[in-house]
N, C-alpha and C positions, 0 to 999 in steps of 0.2 A: 728791962728787956729792950735792947736797941739793935735789932738785926740790920744787916746790910740792905736787905730787900724784904718788903712785905708783898706777898702775892695775894690779891683779893680774888677768891674763887678757888675751890678745890675740885673742880671738874677736870676733864682730860686735858684741856688747854692750860689751866693753871698748874696742874701737876707736871706737865711737860716743861713749862717755864721754870718751875721750882727745881726740877731735876737737872735741867741744863745749867741753871745758875749755881746750884750746889756743886756740880761737876767742875765749875770754874773757880771753886774755892770760896764762894760767898756764903755768908750766914743768911739763911732764908727762913722766914716765917710765913706760913699759909693761913689766911683768915677766911672762914666760911661760916655762914649763919647756921648751916645744918650739918656740915661734915663732908667727907670725901664722896664724890660721885652721887650727890643727892639731888641733882637737878637734871639738866639736859643730858649729861653723860649716862644716866641710868635709863633714859627713855629712847635710846637709839638701838641700832642693830649691830654696831661694832664693825662697820665697813671700812676697809682700807682700799680705796678705789683709785685707779687711774682711768678707768673705762668711761667715766661720765664727764670728763673735763676737756674742753676745747684747748688746743695748743695755746700756750701763753703762760703768764705768771703762776696761776693757780695749779696748772698741770706740773710746772717745774717744782713747785712746793710739794706736790703730791709725790712726785718721783723721788725726791730727796727723802721724804718721810718713809716711803716704801723701803728704801735701803736701810733706814735706821731702825725700823720697828722690830725686825726679828731678834735683835740683840736685847731690845728693851722689853719685849713682851713675855718674859719668863713668867710662868704660872698664870698666863692670861688667855689660855685656850687658843693660841695662835694657830691658824689654819691657812695654808697657801692653796686654797681650793680653786682659785681662778674664777673668772666671771664669764657668763654667756649672755650676750645681748641679742635679742631676737626681734625680727620684724613680723608682725602678725597680720599685715595687709600687703597687697602687692605694691601699693604706693609708698610704703615705708622702706622697702628693700634698698632702693637706690640711695636715699639719703643716709641710711645706716652704713652702707659700704663706703660712701664718700667721706663720712665722718671718720671711719676707721682708717681710711687712706691718709687723711690729714694727721691723725695721731701717729701712724707709722712713720710719717715724714719727720715727726718730732721725737722719734725714738721709742715709742710705745710698742710693746709686743701685742699686736692685734691681728689675729688670723681669721680671714673670712672663711665661713663654712657653708656648705650646701645644707638644705633642710635634712637630708639623710645623714650627713655627718654630724649635725647637731643632735639628732635623735640617738646616735651612737654615744654621744657624751651624756645625754639626759634621756633615757628610754621612755620616761613618762611624759615628756614634753608633747604639746599638741602637735600632731603631724601636719596641721594646716599652716604652720609658719612658712614664711616665704624667703627668709634669709637669716643668717646668724653670724656673729663675730665672737671668737673666743679670746678672752683677755687673760693671759697666763699670770700677769702680775697682781691681779685683784686678790685680796685676802680678807680675812675676818678674824676678829678676836672678841673677847668678852670685855666691854668697855669699863665695867665697874672694877673687875679684877685688874685691868691694865692701869686704871687710875691709881688704885691702891699700891700697885707695884712701883709706879713712878714716885709715889710719895714716901716710900720706905726711907726711914732715917731722917725725915724732914719734920720739923715741928709744925703742929697744926693746932689752932685754937678756934673754938666755936664762938663767933661773935658776928654781929651785923655792922658793917662799916656805914656810917652816915655821911662822912665827908673825908676828903683827903686834899692835901696841898702839895703832894709829891714828895714830901719829906716826913710825913706822918699820916696816920689814919686815926680817925676818931670813932670810937664805939661807945655804947652805953656804959661800958666798964672803964672808959678812960681813953687816953691818947697813947698811941704806940709810935715812938719816934724811930726813924730809919733813914737809910741813905737814898732809897728809891722805892716807888710803889708800882706794882704791875696790876692793871685792871684786866682781870680775866674772868669777869662776871657774866660772860655769855649774853643771854637775852636781856639781862638787867644792866648792861654796860652803859646804856643811855644816861643813867643816873650820874655818871662820871664824865660826861661831855662828848660822847661820840654817838653818831646817828645809827644806832642798832635797834631793831624792832623784833619782837617775838613772832616767830612763824610756827604755827601749830602743826604737829605731825602725830599720826596715830599708827600703831602696829597691832596686828592680830597675831595670836600665838595658838597653834594647833596642838592637839595631843601628839605624843611622839610617834613618828614613823621612820625609824632609823634607816639610813642608807638609801632612802627613796630619792632624794634630791641631792645632787653632788656638788653643784656650783651655786654661786649667787646668780640668779637668772632674772633678767628684767626686760620689759618691753622697751623698744627703742624710743618711745615717746617720753621715757623718764628723763632723758637728757634735756628735752625742751622744758619739762616741768621744773627742773633744777635751775635753769637759766631764766625762767620767767619771773617778772616782778609783780604779777597779778595778785591782788589780795584775796580774790575769791578762791573757793575750794578747787584744787586740782588733784587728781589722782592718777597713778600709773601702776602697772603691774610689776611688783618686785617680790621675789620668792627666794628664800634660802633656808637651809636647815642649820641647827646648832649641834654641838657635840652631844647634847643630851637627846637628840633626835626630834625635838620639836621643830616646827616650821614657822618662821617669821614671815609675815605678809604685810607689805606696804605697797605703795607709799602715798602719803597724803601731804598736802601743803595748803595752809590757810592762815591768813593774817586777820586775827580778830582780837588783838590785845592779849591779855593774860586770862582769857576765858578758857577754863580747862574742861568744859563740858565735852563728853564723848558722844557724838551724834550718830544715830542709827544709820543715817544716809551715808555717812563716811564709811562705816563698817560694811554696809552692803556694797558700796562701790569697790572697796578693796577686795572683798570676797569675789565679786564678779570678775574683776580683772585677773585675780590669781587663778580662777578656774579657766579663764581663757588661755592662760599659759599652761596649766596643768589640770586637765579635766578630771583626773582622779581625785583632786582635792575636794570635789563636791561631796564626797562621802567621808571626809575627815572632820571630826568635831573641832570646834574652836574652844579652847580652854578659857582664854581671857583676852582682853585688849588693854593696851596702855598707851599713854600719849605724853608728849612733852613739848617744850618750847625751844626752837632753834634760833640762834642769833643771826638775824637777817640784815645784811648791809645792802643798801640800795643799788650799789654797783657790782654786787656779787663777788667782791674780793675781801679777804680777811684784812683786818686792821692791825698792823704790827709796827710798833715804833713809839718814839717819845712824843708827847703832846707839846707842840710848840708854844702853847699858851701857859703851860704849867711845868716848868723844869722839874725833872725828877719823877713825873707821872708818865708811865709807859702803858701802852694798850696792847692787848693780844686777844682779839675778839672778832666777831663778824664772820665766822666760818660756816654759819648755817648748819646744814646736815653733814658737812664734811669734816667736822672737828676731829673725830677719831683718826681719820686718815691723814690729816694735816698736822697733827699735834707735835710729833718729834721735830719736824723741820721748823715749825713755828717757835718752839721753845729754844732750839739752837740758834735761830736767826735773832730772836730777841736778846738772848744772852750775849751773842756776838756784838750786837749794837750797844747794849747797855755797858759792856766791859771795854768797848773800844777796839775789839778784835776785827779782823777782816771778815765781813759777812760771807756765809757759805753760799749765798745767792743774792741777786740784785734786790735790795729792799725797797727800791723806789716805788714800785706799783702798790705796795702795801702801806705807804706812808699815811700818817694821821691827817695831814693837811689837805687831803683830797676834798674838792668842793662838796661831794655827796656825803662826806663823813662828819664834818664838823657841825656841832650844834651850839 
């Protein structure tokens, strides 16, 4: 077995890389210790967002991915539901609208709403909100189904890679020789030479209340939490429904290694912030909670490209909680670079030799 490329990691990023490489005619083998979507990709909400990103390289990557996802998301519960970002205090209204203005200048469809207009979009929203922005491009899908869809027709083997030299990977079952290796191991990518750390996130799931919440709705402070590098617990109100009618409630961020303990203080904070957005949720039972580790890069940009220290070793990681939304463009960009094609966007900001990234 001598594939052209071995992709380490069968999450949404590894799947997107494998799909893009296969589309360019390469023979691809995906190696994962547990199988498709068994890690970070199974622990998220499936968001495809442009609303939470400052103008710049990550937003450009998100916009390209948003154009690619509809064709790729067959059988993955794709919903073009749009997003609603709200200010819950008077002081938050002006920064929210200023952020939206910057995004509009960068080509994002961000429509400012009054509180009354927002309540027309979401009738159960807290009437005390002070401002809102409607993002028509925000969407959602089922990340596990999307990962499996991208991996259709691609060979997958369950094994844990211990080392790689860029031209082979070593597992307990032996050595697999190849032409190139892609490190798409998410929060575990540090084992292969890049400065990625696990950042814990937890989601609550309610009993079904179909049709009650129409968009992805989140408090304006979510953007600040995404951009923060603080290791301590941070929470913000994020609420959205699934096609099954359950409501997903986030979001939390916390760096404490690979400790997977779900703490009651996190669950309580998430519930409080969700009720601030939608008071009616106070009467809706929570069925379960789940958590996972997101791949955090210190400069908050994905890592996409070849490792200058190890020819043949490529990295696609560091997307933190935005991996689902950024996956198609990440896969396409990596495939362009690996095959020598003209890249679909500027790869320089995502290069591996950034000072914050190399370890």
